[in-house]
C-alpha positions, 0 to 999 in steps of 0.5 A: 679796941685797937680794931675800933681806933683803926677803923675811925682813923681809915675812915679819915672822919675826925670829930671835933666837939661833936662836929666833923671836920668836913661840916666845920670846913663848909662853914668856913668856905660858907664865911668867906664866900659871904663876907665877900658879896656882904662886904661890896654891898654893905659899903655901897648900901648901909654908907651909901659911898659913891666910890666913883662919878663924874656927872655933867649937867645943864644948868641955868645960872642965877635964875637968868635964862640967858646965862646958861652952863654946863657943870661937871660934879666928879670925884676924879682927881686931880680936878676940881670936883665942881667946875663949871663953864657958863655961856651968855650973850651980850649985844650978840656976842657970846661970853664963856667963862669958867669957874672952879669950885672949892668943896667945903663939905660933902655929905652923901644922903643916899646913893647918888644924892649929895649935899654940899657946901662950897665956894667959887675960886674965880668968881668975879662977882664974890665968893659966897658960899653956896650950898645945896643937893645935887641928885643924880641917882638917875643920871639921864635927868640928873637935879641940881640946886644950889642957893648962895647965903642970902637965899638966891638960886645960884645954880638950877636945872636948865629951863625951857628959855634956858633950852632955846637959848642954848639951841640958838646960840650954842647949837652944837655943844652939848651942856650934859643931862 
C-alpha cells in the first residue's frame, strides 16, 4: 500500500473529484483570458458605449443656405458636448457667431448613433429645446438632423448651396465632414 501512495505522489498528479489539477488550472486560465476579451466586446456591442468621440460636422442652419457652420460633438471634458460656430453674410459682411448647447438627454441608439435633446445656452433668437439624431458611424460622412419644438429643421448637413457659399466667403476654413 505504501508503494502505490509513493508512486502517485511521485508523479505530482493530484486528483480532485475525478479531475486532475492540471485540467483545473488550464480551465481557470482559459476563463481569465476569455473574460478579458468578452468584457471589452460586451461593453462595446451590448451596451453600445461610445467611450471616446469628437466629430466636426459641416452644417446648414435653419435650412438657410446663407448660414453655415461647424458643429463639434464631443464627450471631452470640460468643454460643452455640443458647440457650433456659424458663418453668415449680410450686406457683404461676414458674421461669425459661436453657440454652446446644454445636453439635456442623450440616448445611444447604436455605436456612434446618438439621439439627443439639448438647448442653446447663448442663442439670442430663443432657447427652445432641440431634438434629433447625430449619426457618425461613418466618420467621413456623418449625418445630423436636429429640429426645434415646432418641427422646423434647426441644424442639418451642409447642402450644395451651402458648400458654394463656403467656397465663396470662407474657402480657407475647414468646417468638418
